[in-house]
C-alpha positions in Angstrom: 53.7 -10.8 16.3 52.9 -7.5 16.7 49.8 -6.0 15.6 48.0 -2.8 15.9 44.5 -2.0 15.7 42.8 0.7 15.6 39.2 1.5 16.2 36.8 4.9 16.9 36.9 6.5 13.5 34.1 8.1 11.9 31.7 11.1 11.0 31.4 13.7 13.6 30.4 17.3 12.9 32.8 20.3 13.0 33.4 21.4 16.9 32.1 18.0 17.9 34.4 15.0 19.5 36.3 11.5 19.0 38.1 9.3 20.6 40.3 6.8 18.6 41.9 3.4 20.1 44.7 1.5 19.3 44.6 -2.7 20.7 48.3 -3.8 20.8 49.4 -7.1 21.0 53.0 -8.6 20.4 54.6 -5.6 21.2 57.9 -6.0 23.4 58.4 -6.1 27.9 61.3 -3.1 26.3 60.8 0.7 25.5 58.8 1.2 23.0 56.5 4.3 21.9 53.3 4.4 21.0 52.7 7.2 18.0 49.6 8.8 16.5 49.5 9.1 12.6 47.5 10.7 10.3 47.5 11.3 6.7 44.5 13.4 4.2 44.1 12.7 0.9 46.9 14.9 -1.4 49.5 15.0 2.0 52.3 13.7 3.0 51.7 11.4 6.7 51.4 14.0 9.5 52.5 12.6 13.5 50.1 14.0 16.0 51.4 12.6 19.6 53.3 10.0 20.8 53.4 7.8 24.3 56.1 6.4 26.2 55.7 2.5 27.1 57.8 3.4 30.5 57.2 6.3 32.2 53.9 7.6 29.9 56.0 11.0 28.7 53.9 12.6 26.3 54.3 14.3 22.4 52.3 16.4 20.3 52.8 18.3 17.5 51.4 22.2 17.1 48.8 21.1 14.8 47.2 19.5 17.4 48.4 20.5 21.4 45.4 21.6 23.5 42.7 19.6 21.3 43.9 16.2 21.1 44.8 13.7 23.6 47.2 10.5 24.2 46.5 8.5 26.8 47.1 4.6 27.2 45.8 1.8 29.6 48.3 -0.7 30.3 46.3 -3.3 31.5 44.3 -3.4 27.9 47.3 -2.7 25.9 45.9 -0.3 24.9 46.4 3.7 23.6 43.6 6.5 23.3 43.5 9.6 21.0 41.1 12.5 22.1 40.3 14.5 19.8 38.4 18.0 20.6 37.4 20.7 19.5 37.8 18.6 15.5 37.5 21.0 11.9 37.8 20.1 8.8 41.3 20.0 7.6 41.5 17.2 10.4 39.2 15.4 7.8 42.3 12.2 7.5 43.1 8.6 7.9 44.7 8.0 11.3 47.2 5.3 12.1 48.3 3.8 15.8 52.2 2.8 15.1 55.1 1.3 17.2 58.5 2.0 17.2 61.0 -0.7 16.4 60.4 -3.3 13.5 63.1 -1.4 10.8 66.6 -3.1 11.5 67.7 -2.3 15.6 68.4 -4.9 17.8 66.8 -1.3 20.8 65.7 1.8 20.1 65.1 3.7 22.3 63.7 6.7 19.7 60.4 8.9 21.2 59.1 11.6 18.8 57.2 11.3 15.8 59.4 10.5 12.8 58.0 7.8 10.9 60.7 6.5 9.8 61.5 5.3 13.3 57.7 2.9 13.4 58.8 -0.1 12.1 54.8 -1.2 12.6 51.9 0.0 11.6 47.8 -0.6 12.3 45.6 -0.1 9.2 44.4 3.1 9.5 40.7 4.6 10.4 39.0 6.8 9.2 38.1 10.4 9.9 35.7 12.9 9.1 34.8 16.0 10.0 31.7 17.6 8.3 28.8 19.3 8.4 
């Protein structure tokens, strides 16, 4: 079965950096995308960045372009989110997710629509505060 486990969250000062990790297992051999999302208190979940399992192509939301970078280590089956220049408004629970598992035989979706992501990790808390 598919498992996604986030780690690396914590408390960081404004302007600081964190690297989140998403360890994956049980994903299919074919195409899928891994995305990073976040949800702050009282707000809807927001898509941040995604990466393709096939060629490593990436897409990021305007809100984090230039500050957050998604990458992957295929050998370790791990996806990362490097977060720099953190701001208090970045405080949220951060989730990784994988496409598939939404009632389709296959999917080539690549983007940040959370409805296309059927597999989710448990989340990791990121708090940016002085």
